[in-house]
N, C-alpha and C positions, 0 to 999 in steps of 0.2 A: 416378518421374519427377522432373526437376529444372528449376527456373527460377531464374536468377541475374540480378539487376539491379545494375550497377556503373558505374564511370566510363567503361567501354568500350562500354556499351550494354546490350542484353538478350540473354542466351543461355540455351539449355536443350535438353532432349531432346525429340524429337518424340513426341507422344502425351500421354495423361493428361487431367486436368481443368484448367480455366482457373485460372491462378495456381500450378499445380503441374507444369506442363510447357510446352513451347514450342508452344502451341495457337493455332489461328486467332484466338480471342478476344484472346489476349495480343499476337499480331502486329498485329492491327488497332488495338488501343488504344494500343500503343506507337508505331506508325507515325503514327496520327492525331495524337497529342499532339506528336510531333516535327515533323510537317509543319505543323501549326497554329502551333507556336512559330516555325518559320522564317518563315511568312507575316507574323507580327506584327513581325518584324525589318525587313522590307523589302516594302512592298506593291506595288512597281513591277516585281518579278521574280516569275515564276511557275514557272521551270524548276528541276527537281531531277534528279540523276543517280543511277541505281542500277546495280549489277552484282553478280555472284555467283561463287563458286567452283563446283566441279563436284559437290558432294555431292548425294546422292540426292534429298533433299527440296528442293533449291534452286529448281527450276523452279516447283514448287507454291507455295512461300513467296513467290517473286518475283511471281506472279500476284496473291496477296493484297496484297502491299505496293504494287504499281503501281496496282491497283484502288482501294485506300484513298487513295492520294495523288491520283488523278484525282478522286475524290469530294470531296476538299478543294479542288479547283480548281487543282491543280498540274499542270504539263506534265512528263511523265516521259520522260527520255532513258535508255533501257535499253541497257546495254552487253552484256547477256547474259552468257555465260561470260567472266569477266575476272579480274583480280587486284586486290588491295587497292591497291597503288601506282598501278595504271592508273586506277582509279576516282578516286583522289585527284587525279590530274593532270587527268582529264576534267572534274571539277567546276570547276576554274579555267578551263580552255579553253572550256567552255560558258557561262562567266559565270553559273553557277547559284547558287541560294540555298544549296544544300548537297548532301549525298549520303548514300546508305545502301548499305553493303556487306553482302551476305548471305553471311556466312562465320562458322564457329565456329573458324577458324584451325586449330590443331593438335589440336583435340578429335576424338574418334572419329566415325564416320559417323552415329550416331544424334543427334548434336548439330547445331544450327544457331544462328545469331545475327544480330542487326542491329547493325552498327557505324555510328555516326553522325558525319557530317562537316559542318563549317561551310563558309562560302563560300570559304574559303582552301584547301579540300580537306584540312583537318586535323581530327583528332578533337576533338570539343567538350569543354569543360572539365567538371570535377566539379560546379562551381556550376551550369552549364547543365543537366547531367543531373538534378540535384536539382529544378530547376524543372519539367522534363519529367515526372519521376516524381510530383511533386505534382499536375500537371495530369491525369495518369492517375487518380489517386485521386479527384480532384474531378470527373472527366469534363469538364474545362474546355477543350473544343475543339468546333469546330462545322464541319459539312460545308456545301458550297455547294449552290445550287439547280441544277436540271437544265439551265438555259441557260448555266451557267458551269463545266461540268465540264472538267477538264483533258484534255490530249491525251496520246497515247502514241506514241513512235517508238523504233525499234530502230537502234542504231548499232554496227556491228562493226569500225569503222576505228581504234579507239583503241589496239589492240596496236601497230599500225604507228606511230601518233603517239608513243607512249611510247618505242618503240625508236629512232625517228629523233631524239627529244630526247636520248636517252642518247648516241647516236653523235655528236651535235653538240657534246657537252661537249669542251672543249679537252684534257682529260686522258685521254679514251678514244682510244687509239692504234690505230685500225682497220687502218691500213696494215701496221703491224708485227705485229699479231695475225694478219692474213691470211697474212703471209709465214712465220710459225712453223708453219703446217700442223698445228695442234693436233688431237689425237684426244681426244674428250670422251665420257664416259658420263654419262647423265642419269637420275635417279630423281625423278619428279614425283608420286609416290604416287597416280596416276590422277586428278589434278585439273588445274586450268587451267595449271599450270606445264608440263604436257605440250604445251600449245600455245605458250605465251609463250617458254619457254627455247629450244626449237629455232629459233623465228623469230629470236630475238636472235642466236644462234650463227651461223645462216646469213647474217644481215645483216652480221656481223663477218668474213665470209669463211671460216667453218669449215664444212666439209661432211662431215667424218668424225665422225659422231655415233651412238652406240649408245643407244637408248631403252629404259629399263626402267620399267615402270609409268607410261607416258605417255599412256594412253588415258583421256580425261576422262569417265569413267563415274561417278565418285564412289564406286566400290567399292574402297576403300583396300586395297592389297595387303599392308600392314603398318601398325603403329601410325603415324599420320600425323605425329607429332612427329619432326623430323629430328635425332634423337640417334643416337650411334654404335651403341647396342644395337638400334636399329630399322633400320639400314642394311646388314644382312647381305648382301643381294643385290648392292648396289652395291660393297661391299668385296670380295666374291668376284670380281666382274667386274674390279675394278682389280688384283687380285692376279694376274690372267692376264698382266699386263705389257704390254698393248697400248695403254694410254691415258695421256695426260698429266695429266688431272684428272677427278675424279668430282664431279658436281654434284648436290646434293639440296636440294629446297625443300619448304616446307610447303604445304598445300592452297591458301592464298591468296597465296603467293609473296612474302611480306614477310620471310622468314627464309632465310638462305643458309648451308649447311654443305657443306664440300668434303672430298674424300678424296684423299690423295696418290697419286702414280703407282705406289707400291709397295704400296698397299692400306692404309697407315696413316692413321688419322684425322688431319686437320689440327687438329681440336678447334674446336667452334663458338665458343668464347670468343675464338679467334684470327682469326676472319673479319674482325671490325671492326679488330683490331690491324693485320692485313696491309693492308687497304684504306686505313686511316689513314696507315700508314707510306708507302704509295705517294703518297697525296695530299700529305702533308707533305714528301715529297722534292721536290715541284714547287712547293710554296707554303707558306710559314711561316704558322702560325695556331694557334688553340686547338681543343681537343677536349673532348667530354663523353661520359660513359657513366653508367649507373646504379650505385648503391652495391654491387650484387651482381656486378659485372663485374670481370674480371681487371685487376690493377694494371699489367699489361704495357702497356696503353694509356698510362698515366701515364708510364711509363719511356720509351717511344719518342717520345712527344710532347715531353717535356723534352729528350731527346737531339737532337730536330730544332729546338729553339729555341722551342717553343710552350708554352702553359700548359694544364694539364689541370684539368677541373672535374667534380665528381660531382653526380648528381641522384637524387631519389627514384625508386624502381622504377616503371616505366610509361612508355609512349611519350610521353604528354602531358607528363609531368614533364621528360623528357629534352629534348623540343622547346622547352619553356619556358626551360630553362636554356641551351640552345644559342643562342636568340635573345638572352638576357640578356648572354652573354659573347661574342657574335658568333663562335661556333665555325664552322669551315669543314668539319668532319666530326664525326660522333658516332653514337650508337646504343646498342644493348644487347648484352650478352654472349651472347644466344641466337642470334646470327647475324643480328641486325638492323642494317643500315647505313642511316644517314640522311645524305644529301648535300644541303644547302640550295640549292645552285646549281640542282639539278633540282627538288626539292620537299621539304617538311618531313614526310617519312614514311619508315618502314622500307621498303627496296626491294631485293629479292634481285637483280633484273635489273641495276641499276646496280652492285651489288657484283660481279656476274660480270664486267661490263665492266672494272672497275678491276683485279680480280685477274688477268684475262687480259692486260691491258695491262702490269701489273707483271712477270708471268712473261715476256712477250714482250720488253720493254725490257731486263730484267736478264739474260735468257738462262738463268735458273735454273729448275730443276725445282721443283715445289711443296714437296717435302720439304726441299730446300736453302733455299728461302725461309723455311720454318718455323724452320729452325735459326738464322736471323738474330735471332730475337726472344728476349727474356728468358723463361726457362722457369719457369712456376709451375704448381702443382697445386691443384685445387679439390676440396673435399669438401662434399657437400650432405646435410643431415640434417633431419629434422622430428620434433617432439615434440608430444604433446598439451598444450594450454594449459589448466591448471587454472582452474576458474571463479573461484576466489578470489584469483588471482594476476594483478596488473596489470603493464603494462610499466614503470610508475613504480617498482614494488617491485623488478623485475628490474634496472632501471637503478641503483637504490641499492646492490644487492649487487655489481654490476659495478664501480661507482665505489670501493667499499670495497676490493675485491680488486685492482683495477688502477688505483691513484691516479695513476700516472705516464704512462698511455697517453692518446692523443687519442681522444675519444669524439664521434661524430657522431650526432645524434638527429633528423635531418630525416625519416627513414623507418625507424622502429624504432630499433635501437641498433647502430651499427657501431664496433668497437674497432680502431684502427690500432696495430699493433705494429711492430717494426723492419722486417722484410721480409715481414710477414704481416698478415692481418686476419681478423676474424670479424664476420658481420652477422646479427642476429636481427630478424625482422619477422613480424607477424601475417599469416597468409594472408587474402586477400580473400574466399575461397570456402569455407574449412574452419576448424574450431575447432582449429587447430594453429599452432605457432610454427615458422617456417622458419629454419634455421640454415645459413648458407653460410660457408665459410672458405677461405682460400688461403694457401699457403706454398711454400717452395722444395722441399719433398718431400711426397709423398702421406701419409707417416706423420705429419709435423708438422701438415699441414692437418687430418687426422682428430683428432689429439691436441687441438688448440686448440678444435675444434668441440665435442668431447665434454666438455672441461673447462668450457666456458661452459654447455653443456647441464646439467651437474651443479648449476649455481647455480639452475636453474629448477625442477627436479623435487625 
């Protein structure tokens, strides 16, 4: 069994002993420490929002979380089956102290997690997580007396709230989307995307929708991470030739991956590129992605007259950088789109709205749209990190071998070469070094990744 505590919260596998799995003991202590910490930040507000994806353990975990929060004297607004971006928006709409999302994102069904939000509906910082973890160790939290228990209410209206907010964005062209009469196939891996994505499509005037794995039972029909190798059913459906776009989301609907009308993958790295190009075609501005994302975003941003900035890996880091440089669009190369005008969080639903608007306005197929962008190939590799080898030692070797290349050390080590790059960083969850590279050909991307890896082993 596994239990992981990190800047994104606590996650683990169901079962096992306390401290070694995602057990009721761990859920209670983490929830209590977070809820008590929220109470110390503002004593005038008692409300907190929770919501969950459809995984099998979700309802049971939700009862533990809501009960613990009520015992702290907090009023729980439960969205029930929801999405990560929907909960983020609900925190702000409810003027709540914060929120908890019950989702292990792309992890398999035996996993669950608590992701923690502040009053802005954004993930709390690494510094705040450290304080909460220290409170757990010291059991530095206190429950309320019986006369001051918190209340509980269920609110199922926030899918509609979220969708209406997307439709109200000036760049979502509902009228033109409706006129295109798109035919869409959707794979929601039997989680809450099976509810949210069809609702959005219907609201945009699309009624020709084929649903694959959209029953929110939490019994994932395939590996829930929306990567090409896991989307065989959707690709097969698209190759039948009857659809304009295939849409895949992860269990909590913050990552968007699409398949072209001919069954070819659009490539998850290019979700953010395409959405950003659409936004930038209407409004000049800056963009941000993490260090391990494709440089195609930099290319199209500069071509549109904006400036591109990179951030350390992790949504919290990307959001922080976006605020610093006043970026109008940003995200991560895993299919995560962040549009600040809506909210500061990855959101597959707004990504869908933008992509459909782009296709509808341009009159292009998805494959033709893909051909507009600079073509890069990425290679991903991992190696065991020897106990006696530090990142400082690796950096020294790299500087000696590549003295004329630009080196970025804000998150591991990234080496910028002419039209390629390679990024090394320690995994947050394993004793490994992740090596990502990108170049103009798959052969070159692999070559530079393995060349760098040879300096480590």
